[in-house]
C-alpha positions, 0 to 999 in steps of 0.5 A: 863396585857401584860408580858415583856420579861424575863430581868436580872435586878439589884435592881435599876429597881425593883421598875418600875416593882412593880409600874406598876403592881400597876397601872394596878390594880388601873386602874380597873373602875366602871360604873359610870352615864356617864363614867367609875370611878376608884377605886382611885376616889372611895377612894378619895370619900369616898365611899369606904374605905381603906381596901376595896380599898386594897382588891380590889387592891390585887384581894380579891374582884371583881369590880362586887362585889363592885359595887352591895354593897349598899353603893356604888350603891347608889353613882354610879347609885343613887336610883330611880327618877320618872320614869312615871305614873301609871294610877290606873283606867286602870293600864297602865303605861305611861311616863310622856310626855304621860301622859302629851299628854293624859291630865292627867298631866299639861304642868307645872307638866310634864316639871318639873318632865322630868327635874328632870329626866334629872338632875338626870342621864337620861331621862326614858322610864318607857314602855320599861325600858330604860334609855335615854340621852335627845338626844336620848329621843328625837330621840326615841319620848319619849319626844317632841322636843318643850322641848328638848332645856329646857331638855338639859339644866336640863341634864347640872346637871349631865354633867357640865356647863362651867364656862364662866370665867374660861372654866372649868366645874363645878356643878349644885350649883356652875353654881347656885352660879354664877347666871348662872341659876334660882335660883328656878330651880337650887334648884329644880334640886338640891333638885331632885339630893339629893333625888335620891342618892347624889349630882352629882360630874359632873367631876367624873361622880358620886354622892358623899356624902354630906362631900364630896360635901361641900369639892369640892364646891358643896353644903353648909351649907345655901343650906342644910339649904334651903333644909332641912326645906322646905316652899311652896315656895321651895317646887317644885313639885305638886302632881296632886291627892291632889293639893299639893305642895311637895319636890321631896323626898316627891313626890317620897315616893308617888309613887308605884314600878313597880314589874317587872321594879323596877321604881317609878311610880306616881299613877294618880287616877281618881276623887272619886277613893281611893288614897293611901298614907303614911300621914307625921305624919305616915311617921315620926314614920316610919322613927325613928324606926329603927332596926338591925334585918333584914335580906336579903340586910340589914343583919347587918346594922341599917335600919328604918321600913320605908325603909324596908316597901318599899323595894323590900321584901314587896308587894304594896298591903302588904305596903298598908294593914300594913299602914292602920292597924297601922294608924287604931290602929289595930297594934303597931309600934312594931308589925308592925316592927315584921310583916315586919322582918318575911316577909323579912325573908321568902323572903331570907331564903332558904334551901337545896334541895334534889337531886330528887322529883320522889316518890320512895319506899326505900326496905330494902335488902333480908335477910334469917332468921331462925324460932328461930327469927321469933318473933324478926323479924316480930317485926323489920318488922313492924316497918321498914314498918312503917318507909318505906320513899318516897322521897318528895318534899324536905324531906321524906314522911312516907307511913302513911302520904301518906295515910292520904293525900289520895294520890291514884295515881302517874299517876296524876303527870304530868311534867310542862313545863320544857323548850322550844323546838325550832322546827326550830333548834331542840334545846331544851333550858331552859326557861331563855336561851329562854328569852334571845335569845328573844323567849319568853317575860320577863313576860312569862318566869318569870311566867313559872319559877315561876311555876316551883319553886313553884311545886318543883324545877327550871329545867334544861332541857338540863343537866335534872337536878331539882335544888333549886332556890339557885342551878339554880341561882349558875349554871346560869339556871336562872338570878340572877335578878330574884332570889328574885322573885323565892325564893319567888315562891319557898315557896309554896313548903317550906312554908310560916311563919305566921307572927302572929303565927310563925308556917309554912303555905301553899300557899292557907294559905298565900293567904288567909292572904293576905301574897302574891298578889292574882293573883300571889298566884292563879297562883302558886296554879293552877300550883300545882294542875295541877302537881299532887296536892296542896303541903303540906309544912309541910309533904313536899308532894302533896295532891290530889284535885279532883277539876281540871277543865282543863278549868281554867287552863291559858297558857302564850303564847309569842306574835308573836309565835305559841306555843303548849304544850307537857308533858315536852317542850314548842314547839316554831314555830319560 
């Protein structure tokens, strides 16, 4: 804010100066769907309350902090629309249009799904993880030009329709009421908006709660009734695997979540392949089972078992396994909930790490004693040696425990790649910084950072520091978008909680109990063996493994770069 020159003013000008300050704070803006949104608009739309608005105006909370609140982000960004297709037989991710071009989706089904994307914010390129306007999507060939006009029409559900009588901008529902669009088409787009976070206010470029939509004329009770009790005539979407007509929400709920991008993908299975989805009866039970005991992003809120099951904390494999166990009667709904809560607790609980993972024996200071105290000193010395401790990965380890674990040679330890050495500039970079500069792909970078976390610490090679995941995120050695994934990998060091017994178990034991994805677990286990041995999370040390075969070691190499692996840094010839 520009400071005016110092001027002596009387009391009549005080109000003016105060008003200027208030207006500046009110001008704080949030990123809406297509344009910025003011804090005042969020307050008037009942997305934030008066107390939060005052805290924001007073600078007690930031725009970023408020934007990241689930209750706010839902209306600013919405939730996932169906972004693309996952081909189960080949594990490929395809755009909707590409799936149509390959004959995996009919033209009709493809167009309806793309119109739903356009009407809920953006056309999505799931391969490059990009959100595009219809114009951009056509230019980048994410959609074909033959559908451009139809998608531009659907996009008006976001940016608004022009009322031919008044010239003002009106919403999708208002255009529907004025017969500016075909009823079935409008209902389908409206349902897609509601299923992905709420009805869009095209004037202010964000979604609004249902009651606010009523007040602004964007929705009414009659339409709510139509959408609340759909029949086959109003189910405007289609599951190509089961040939069922579904609502958009039902189809979204049958999608899988891409573990890297977080996008929702419609699974396409070949004839004879198993197609997993949750039937409506089971879904109703899971949605009606609620809890206030969940951690992580659900801390302090009431949330359904269904929402927890489909949260970022539960893998696709675990989700499928638990649903199948529940449907077969192997577990009750109460047990189902307890297992889910335990998994979420594992993935959100953090520990304070020690500052070093090297093994150093603590030797007591040398003391001269006379013969009269020999017996006493002998006893003391014996006790001291028994209690002599080594700094383990996250806590001290006794000499007895190291002996029992058959650790024979500290030279077994070899440093995992701590960072990147850029040969052309002779720079040392962290893995995350190398990713940010485009020197490593996101996939390669994440794998390397997970390996660091799973073998003790995330490493800052520039400052030569070993950090817990929490510390690494706080010091920006890694980005917050990967924090949860790395906290999950870190459990390979501090242990997993067995949801059935409550005891702490190792990475391998968690792998055997299907608490983690098999390929992911094997990769972390291999990293532990390569850096000294499998970690015992109970005693916080690495146990020596005689079974060690260098030929099984996988190296993640970024495309378009040649890489040689040194003992501590990846050298990139760029």
